Every structure is written in C-alpha cells, then in structure tokens.
C-alpha positions as CSV (number, residue, x, y, z in Angstrom):
1,D,111.3,42.1,62.8
2,K,111.4,43.0,59.1
3,T,107.7,43.6,59.0
4,N,108.1,46.0,62.0
5,Q,110.7,48.0,60.2
6,T,108.5,48.2,57.1
7,T,105.6,49.6,59.1
8,I,107.8,52.2,60.7
9,R,109.1,53.1,57.2
10,M,105.6,53.4,55.9
11,L,104.6,55.7,58.9
12,K,107.7,57.8,58.2
13,D,106.6,58.0,54.5
14,E,103.1,59.3,55.6
15,E,104.8,61.9,57.9
16,L,107.1,62.9,55.1
17,T,104.2,63.3,52.6
18,T,102.4,65.6,55.3
19,L,105.6,67.6,55.8
20,I,106.2,67.9,52.1
21,K,102.6,69.1,51.6
22,Q,103.0,71.7,54.3
23,Y,106.3,72.8,52.9
24,E,104.7,73.1,49.3
25,D,101.9,75.1,50.7
26,E,104.4,77.5,52.4
27,Q,106.3,77.8,49.2
28,S,103.4,78.6,47.1
29,K,102.5,81.3,49.7
30,L,105.9,82.6,49.5
31,E,106.0,82.5,45.8
32,A,102.7,84.5,45.6
33,D,104.2,87.0,47.9
34,R,107.2,87.3,45.8
35,Q,105.2,87.8,42.6
36,K,103.6,90.7,44.2
37,Q,106.9,92.1,45.3
38,Q,108.4,91.6,41.8
39,Q,106.0,94.2,40.4
40,T,107.7,96.8,42.7
41,T,111.2,95.4,43.1
42,T,113.8,94.3,40.7
43,S,116.2,92.7,43.2
44,T,114.2,89.4,42.8
45,S,116.7,88.2,40.2
46,T,119.2,87.4,43.1
47,V,116.4,85.4,44.8
48,E,116.0,83.3,41.6
49,K,119.7,82.5,41.7
50,D,119.5,81.4,45.4
51,K,116.8,79.0,44.6
52,K,118.8,76.9,42.3
C-alpha cells in the first residue's frame, strides 16, 4: 500500500514539474512583454509591488 502511494506521489511530482515549467515559461514571456512596456510606461512600479 505504501509503495502505491509513493508511486502516485512521484507521478504527481512529475506533473508538478511539468506545470512549473509551463508556468515559468509563461512568466518569462510576460516578463519580456513587461520589459518592452517599461520603456514606454512608468506604471510598472505598481506591478513590482504586486509581485511580492
């Protein structure tokens, strides 16, 4: 029974890793977009606060 749970947990970890990877990809894309906007906008300082 315990080995079963471990396998499930490992599977979940793999799924999590994939999700995290996708999330990070999205974040870097958004970050790049924001860098572009930062050159034209000054309201990005509020976004920085929200991130924390």
